[in-house]
C-alpha positions as CSV (number, residue, x, y, z in Angstrom):
1,M,40.5,106.5,105.7
2,L,41.7,103.7,107.9
3,K,41.3,100.2,106.7
4,Y,40.4,98.9,110.2
5,T,37.7,99.9,112.6
6,R,37.2,99.4,116.3
7,S,35.2,96.2,115.5
8,D,38.3,94.7,113.8
9,F,40.0,94.4,117.2
10,P,39.1,92.4,120.3
11,P,36.4,93.7,122.7
12,G,37.9,96.1,125.2
13,F,41.0,96.9,123.0
14,L,42.2,100.3,124.0
15,F,42.8,103.1,121.5
16,G,44.7,106.2,122.6
17,A,47.0,109.0,121.7
18,A,50.3,109.9,123.4
19,T,52.2,113.1,124.1
20,S,55.0,114.2,126.5
21,A,55.2,117.1,128.9
22,Y,58.3,119.0,127.6
23,Q,57.2,118.6,124.0
24,I,53.8,120.3,124.5
25,E,53.2,121.9,127.8
26,G,55.3,125.1,127.8
27,H,58.1,124.8,130.3
28,Q,58.1,128.5,131.2
29,F,54.7,128.3,132.8
30,G,53.6,127.2,136.3
31,G,56.8,127.5,138.2
32,A,58.7,124.8,136.4
33,G,62.4,124.7,137.1
34,R,65.2,124.5,134.7
35,A,65.4,121.2,132.9
36,M,68.3,119.4,131.3
37,W,66.7,120.1,127.9
38,D,66.8,123.9,128.5
39,D,70.6,123.6,129.0
40,F,71.0,121.3,126.0
41,A,69.0,123.6,123.7
42,A,70.9,126.7,124.9
43,T,74.2,125.1,123.8
44,P,75.0,126.1,120.1
45,G,74.8,123.2,117.7
46,N,72.7,120.9,119.8
47,V,69.2,121.8,118.6
48,V,67.9,123.1,115.3
49,R,67.7,126.9,115.5
50,A,68.4,126.5,119.3
51,E,64.7,125.9,119.8
52,D,63.5,124.8,123.2
53,G,60.2,123.9,125.0
54,A,59.6,127.2,126.7
55,R,56.3,127.7,125.0
56,A,55.8,124.6,122.9
57,C,52.1,124.1,122.2
58,D,51.1,125.9,125.5
59,H,49.2,122.7,126.5
60,Y,49.6,124.1,130.1
61,H,46.8,126.6,129.3
62,R,45.0,124.8,126.5
63,F,44.8,121.3,127.8
64,G,41.0,121.4,127.9
65,D,40.7,122.1,124.2
66,D,43.3,119.4,123.4
67,L,41.5,116.8,125.5
68,D,38.3,117.8,123.7
69,L,40.0,116.8,120.5
70,L,40.9,113.4,121.9
71,K,37.3,112.9,123.1
72,E,35.8,114.0,119.8
73,A,37.9,111.6,117.9
74,G,36.6,108.7,120.0
75,F,39.9,107.8,121.7
76,D,39.7,105.8,124.9
77,A,42.9,106.9,126.7
78,Y,45.4,109.6,126.9
79,R,49.1,108.7,127.5
80,F,50.7,111.8,129.0
81,S,53.8,112.4,131.0
82,T,54.6,114.4,134.1
83,S,57.5,116.8,134.3
84,W,60.0,116.2,137.2
85,A,61.2,119.8,136.8
86,R,57.7,121.1,137.0
87,V,56.7,119.2,140.1
88,M,60.2,119.6,141.8
89,P,62.0,122.5,140.2
90,D,65.3,121.6,141.9
91,G,64.6,117.8,141.8
92,R,63.8,117.6,145.5
93,T,61.5,120.4,146.6
94,V,57.8,120.4,145.7
95,N,56.2,123.1,143.6
96,A,52.5,123.2,144.5
97,Q,51.6,124.7,141.1
98,G,53.1,121.7,139.3
99,L,51.1,119.2,141.3
100,D,48.0,121.3,140.9
101,F,48.4,121.3,137.2
102,Y,48.5,117.5,137.0
103,D,45.6,117.3,139.4
104,R,43.5,119.5,137.0
105,L,44.7,117.6,134.0
106,T,43.7,114.3,135.5
107,D,40.2,115.5,136.5
108,A,39.8,117.0,133.0
109,M,40.6,113.6,131.4
110,L,38.1,111.8,133.7
111,E,35.4,114.4,133.0
112,R,35.7,113.5,129.3
113,G,35.7,109.8,129.8
114,L,39.4,109.4,128.9
115,K,41.6,106.9,130.8
116,P,44.7,108.6,132.2
117,C,47.8,106.6,131.3
118,A,50.8,108.4,133.0
119,T,54.5,108.2,132.3
120,L,56.4,109.7,135.1
121,Y,59.6,110.5,133.2
122,H,59.9,111.5,129.6
123,W,63.4,113.0,129.7
124,E,62.8,116.2,131.8
125,L,65.6,115.8,134.4
126,P,65.9,118.9,136.6
127,S,69.2,120.7,135.9
128,A,70.0,120.7,139.6
129,L,70.1,116.8,139.5
130,A,72.1,116.8,136.3
131,D,74.6,118.9,138.2
132,Q,75.0,116.0,140.6
133,G,75.7,113.5,137.8
134,G,72.1,112.8,136.8
135,W,71.7,109.3,135.4
136,R,75.4,108.5,136.1
137,N,74.7,108.9,139.9
138,R,73.3,105.8,141.7
139,D,71.4,108.2,144.0
140,I,69.0,109.0,141.1
141,A,67.1,105.8,141.9
142,A,66.1,107.2,145.3
143,W,65.5,110.7,144.0
144,F,63.2,109.3,141.3
145,G,61.5,107.2,143.9
146,D,60.7,110.3,145.9
147,F,59.4,112.1,142.8
148,T,57.2,109.1,142.1
149,E,55.7,109.1,145.6
150,T,55.1,112.9,145.4
151,V,53.3,112.8,142.0
152,M,51.4,109.6,142.5
153,G,50.6,110.5,146.1
154,R,48.5,113.2,144.5
155,I,47.0,111.7,141.3
156,G,47.8,108.0,141.6
157,D,44.3,107.1,142.9
158,R,42.8,108.2,139.5
159,M,45.3,106.7,137.1
160,Y,44.3,103.9,134.7
161,S,48.0,102.9,134.2
162,V,51.4,104.2,135.1
163,A,54.9,103.5,133.7
164,P,57.9,105.1,135.4
165,I,60.3,105.8,132.5
166,N,59.8,106.3,128.7
167,E,62.3,104.6,126.5
168,P,65.2,103.6,128.7
169,W,67.5,103.3,125.7
170,C,67.0,107.0,124.8
171,V,67.5,108.1,128.4
172,A,70.8,106.1,128.6
173,F,72.4,105.3,125.3
174,L,71.1,108.0,122.9
175,S,71.9,110.7,125.5
176,H,75.2,109.4,127.1
177,F,76.9,107.4,124.3
178,L,75.7,108.9,121.0
179,G,75.2,112.4,122.6
180,H,72.2,113.2,120.4
181,H,69.9,114.1,123.3
182,A,70.5,115.9,126.6
183,P,72.9,115.8,128.4
184,G,74.8,115.2,125.2
185,L,77.5,113.0,126.5
186,R,79.7,110.7,124.3
187,D,81.2,108.6,127.0
188,I,81.0,104.8,127.2
189,R,81.4,104.7,131.0
190,A,78.7,107.3,131.5
191,A,76.4,105.3,129.2
192,A,77.0,102.0,130.9
193,R,76.2,103.6,134.3
194,A,73.1,105.3,132.9
195,M,71.9,102.0,131.3
196,H,71.9,100.3,134.7
197,H,70.7,103.2,136.8
198,V,67.7,103.9,134.6
199,L,66.5,100.3,135.3
200,L,67.3,100.6,139.0
201,A,65.2,103.8,139.1
202,H,62.4,102.1,137.2
203,G,62.3,99.2,139.7
204,T,62.5,101.7,142.7
205,S,59.6,103.6,141.2
206,I,57.5,100.5,140.8
207,Q,58.1,99.5,144.4
208,R,57.2,103.0,145.7
209,M,53.9,102.8,143.7
210,R,53.1,99.4,145.1
211,G,53.7,100.9,148.5
212,L,50.9,103.4,147.7
213,G,48.6,100.5,146.8
214,M,48.7,101.2,143.1
215,E,48.1,98.6,140.4
216,N,48.3,98.4,136.5
217,L,52.0,99.4,136.5
218,G,54.3,98.7,133.5
219,C,57.3,99.8,131.6
220,V,57.7,101.4,128.2
221,F,60.5,100.2,125.9
222,N,61.5,101.6,122.5
223,M,62.2,98.9,119.9
224,E,64.1,99.2,116.6
225,W,64.4,96.1,114.5
226,A,68.1,95.3,113.5
227,T,68.6,93.7,110.1
228,P,72.0,92.7,108.8
229,A,73.1,94.8,105.9
230,D,74.3,91.8,103.9
231,D,74.5,88.0,104.2
232,S,78.0,87.9,105.8
233,P,78.5,86.4,109.3
234,E,80.1,89.8,110.3
235,A,76.9,91.7,109.4
236,A,74.9,89.2,111.4
237,E,77.1,89.6,114.4
238,A,76.9,93.4,114.1
239,A,73.1,93.3,113.9
240,A,72.9,91.0,116.9
241,L,75.0,93.4,119.0
242,Y,72.8,96.3,118.0
243,D,69.7,94.2,119.0
244,D,71.4,93.4,122.3
245,Y,72.1,97.0,123.4
246,Y,69.1,98.6,121.8
247,N,66.3,96.1,122.5
248,R,67.3,93.2,124.7
249,F,69.4,94.9,127.4
250,Y,66.4,96.5,129.1
251,L,63.9,93.7,128.6
252,S,66.4,91.2,129.8
253,G,67.2,93.2,133.0
254,V,63.5,93.6,133.9
255,F,62.2,90.2,133.0
256,H,65.2,87.8,133.2
257,G,67.3,89.5,135.9
258,R,70.4,89.6,133.8
259,Y,72.0,91.4,130.9
260,P,73.0,89.9,127.5
261,D,76.4,88.1,127.8
262,R,77.7,90.2,124.9
263,L,77.2,93.4,126.8
264,V,78.5,92.1,130.1
265,R,81.7,91.2,128.2
266,D,81.9,94.5,126.4
267,L,80.6,97.0,129.0
268,G,80.9,95.1,132.3
269,D,84.0,97.0,133.4
270,H,82.0,100.2,133.2
271,F,79.0,99.2,135.1
272,P,78.7,100.6,138.7
273,D,80.0,98.5,141.6
274,G,77.6,95.9,142.8
275,W,75.3,96.1,139.8
276,Q,74.6,92.4,140.0
277,D,72.9,92.9,143.3
278,D,70.2,95.3,142.0
279,F,68.2,92.8,140.0
280,P,65.7,92.1,142.7
281,T,64.7,95.8,142.5
282,I,64.9,96.0,138.7
283,Q,62.6,92.9,138.5
284,A,59.8,94.4,140.5
285,P,56.7,92.6,139.1
286,L,54.8,94.4,136.3
287,D,51.2,94.2,135.1
288,W,51.8,95.1,131.5
289,V,54.6,96.0,129.0
290,G,54.6,98.9,126.5
291,L,56.4,98.9,123.2
292,N,57.2,102.0,121.2
293,Y,58.0,101.3,117.6
294,Y,58.8,103.4,114.5
295,T,61.4,101.8,112.2
296,R,64.2,99.3,111.6
297,K,67.9,99.8,110.9
298,L,70.3,98.0,108.5
299,I,73.5,97.3,110.3
300,G,76.9,96.5,108.8
301,P,80.2,95.7,110.5
302,D,83.3,97.9,110.6
303,N,86.7,98.0,112.2
304,G,86.2,101.0,114.4
305,P,85.9,101.2,118.1
306,W,83.0,99.5,120.0
307,P,80.3,98.8,118.9
308,H,82.2,98.0,115.7
309,H,79.3,98.7,113.3
310,H,77.6,101.3,111.2
311,E,74.1,102.0,109.8
312,V,73.5,101.4,106.1
313,E,70.7,103.3,104.3
314,G,67.8,101.0,103.5
315,P,65.7,100.8,100.3
316,L,62.2,101.2,101.8
317,P,60.1,104.3,101.8
318,K,61.0,106.7,104.5
319,T,59.3,109.2,106.8
320,Q,60.3,112.9,107.3
321,M,62.8,111.6,109.9
322,G,64.5,109.5,107.3
323,W,63.3,106.3,109.0
324,E,62.3,103.3,106.9
325,I,58.6,102.3,107.1
326,Y,58.8,98.6,108.2
327,P,55.6,97.4,109.8
328,Q,56.9,93.8,109.9
329,G,59.3,94.9,112.7
330,L,56.4,95.8,114.9
331,H,54.7,92.4,114.3
332,D,58.0,90.6,115.0
333,F,58.6,92.5,118.2
334,L,55.1,91.9,119.5
335,M,55.6,88.2,118.9
336,R,59.1,88.0,120.2
337,T,58.5,90.0,123.4
338,G,55.7,87.7,124.6
339,A,57.6,84.5,123.5
340,E,61.0,85.4,125.0
341,Y,60.3,87.8,127.9
342,T,56.8,88.5,129.1
343,G,54.8,85.4,128.6
344,D,51.1,86.2,128.6
345,L,51.6,89.7,130.2
346,P,49.4,92.2,128.4
347,I,51.3,94.2,125.7
348,F,50.4,97.7,124.6
349,V,51.8,99.5,121.6
350,T,52.4,102.7,123.5
351,E,53.8,104.8,120.6
352,N,53.7,104.4,116.9
353,G,53.5,107.1,114.2
354,M,55.4,109.1,111.6
355,A,56.8,112.5,111.0
356,N,55.5,114.1,107.7
357,P,56.1,117.5,106.1
358,D,52.4,118.6,106.6
359,V,51.0,121.8,105.3
360,I,47.6,123.5,105.5
361,V,45.9,123.8,102.1
362,G,42.5,125.4,102.0
363,G,42.2,125.0,105.8
364,A,42.9,121.3,105.8
365,V,45.9,119.0,106.2
366,N,45.7,115.9,103.9
367,D,48.3,113.6,105.5
368,T,47.5,110.5,103.5
369,A,51.0,109.2,104.1
370,R,50.4,109.1,107.8
371,I,47.1,107.3,107.3
372,D,48.9,104.7,105.2
373,Y,51.5,104.3,107.9
374,F,48.8,103.7,110.6
375,N,47.1,101.3,108.3
376,Q,50.2,99.2,107.8
377,H,51.1,99.1,111.5
378,L,47.5,98.5,112.7
379,G,47.6,95.6,110.2
380,A,50.8,94.3,111.8
381,V,49.1,94.5,115.3
382,R,46.1,92.5,114.0
383,D,48.3,89.9,112.5
384,A,50.1,89.4,115.8
385,I,46.8,89.2,117.7
386,A,45.6,86.5,115.3
387,K,48.8,84.5,116.1
388,G,48.1,84.6,119.8
389,A,49.9,87.7,121.0
390,N,48.2,89.3,124.0
391,I,48.0,92.9,122.7
392,Q,45.5,95.0,124.5
393,G,45.9,98.5,123.1
394,Y,47.4,100.9,120.6
395,M,48.4,104.5,121.1
396,A,49.2,106.8,118.2
397,W,52.1,109.2,118.4
398,S,51.2,111.9,118.6
399,L,48.1,113.9,119.3
400,L,49.8,117.2,118.5
401,D,52.6,118.5,116.4
402,N,55.2,119.4,119.0
403,Y,58.8,120.0,120.0
404,E,60.8,117.2,118.4
405,W,63.8,117.4,120.8
406,A,67.1,118.1,118.9
407,L,65.1,118.6,115.7
408,G,63.1,121.6,117.1
409,Y,59.7,122.2,115.6
410,E,60.2,121.2,112.0
411,K,59.3,117.5,112.2
412,R,55.6,117.0,112.5
413,F,54.3,113.8,114.2
414,G,50.8,115.0,115.1
415,M,47.3,114.0,114.1
416,V,46.5,117.7,114.9
417,Y,48.4,120.4,113.1
418,V,49.8,123.2,115.3
419,D,50.7,126.6,114.0
420,F,53.6,127.4,116.2
421,D,53.1,131.2,115.7
422,T,49.4,131.4,116.5
423,L,49.1,128.0,118.3
424,E,45.9,127.3,116.4
425,R,45.0,123.6,116.2
426,T,43.8,122.0,112.9
427,P,42.8,118.4,113.0
428,K,44.5,116.5,110.0
429,A,43.0,113.9,107.8
430,S,44.5,111.2,110.1
431,W,42.6,112.6,113.0
432,H,39.4,112.4,111.0
433,A,40.3,108.9,109.9
434,F,40.6,107.7,113.5
435,K,37.3,109.5,114.3
436,D,35.5,107.5,111.7
437,A,37.2,104.2,112.4
438,L,36.7,104.4,116.2
439,A,33.0,105.0,115.8
440,R,32.5,101.7,114.0
């Protein structure tokens, strides 16, 4: 069971679970248009077994049952995402079926007493916009603003909270420099442009929602603690660079109106013309900040091309993803974010969880490793609160086993087991542990 109960956290502390549209909905349903991930998965070598999100968990038809699982476990909130390619199949033209789906989904949350916490973009760029350069094209900020107004013009009056973009680092760097996610580019200039444009789109979206009279708006950043692989000055510099482009770049842009000096020096020639003039938009005021956290990396120096470093395998226990379990990193990010960037702005842990090779035995899934992971990280949250961090909620990733992007369906993050042949749902021991903890 979980070591901590609801009563171990401050009054009003929000507990939720998170998902994303492409990973669970079933992209073949409801008139959704072709998305960048459909193209990426169809290209040999990009995705395990070339799997895609065409059916996924069929949440599109089964959302009522899935929301019942959230309610029965005692969660307060559901962090979900909207699909740009579902709402606007070509990126610009509205699909009424798509808007209707999110309308029904919102009402179903409210009927069950769940707070709707929306993320507008969790990586589902319509292929038609990718054809026009996608995140490399400055026009995407205006396109995304139009998408924001379309979706939130329909459901914004019923949202508890909204963030424009999930994990800017993944949208930009993972996808345009490392090439691990769609569109699969390995291009430093494309990455630098995407890094800036994703923040410009974020700020544009916030401004559009303010224009609709909306409140409780934030941004969700993914964090990965960078530890030097040894005691050398070179390793310290390598880890600092990793920290700058992974963690500090996006926070600094949004909250300080500038980028880290190290990155302006190294990438400035690749940023789009006039990038310095966009910070008034990028810095659109926020009501909260969300942190997604899973692991740390040990970073060592090398003599290769920028960024002149490599990852070193660490000694700690690892999840099914091969990621070290390092709850201290979550604590340290919660403390550092408030101290250096956000002040007393409310902080939410918007994703935290682990992949585990779960199996059904006797009709049950005994995922004790996941329960231990949650225990360690909830403990880190409590410690940060005790030291004065303004943390107001925690959302577990994820409600359901789902499509894990380039890794297909073999990595299971859910508190609910999904049989991807029958689509039957089986709550795991971790789900039962939350049900018990949230009732006390």
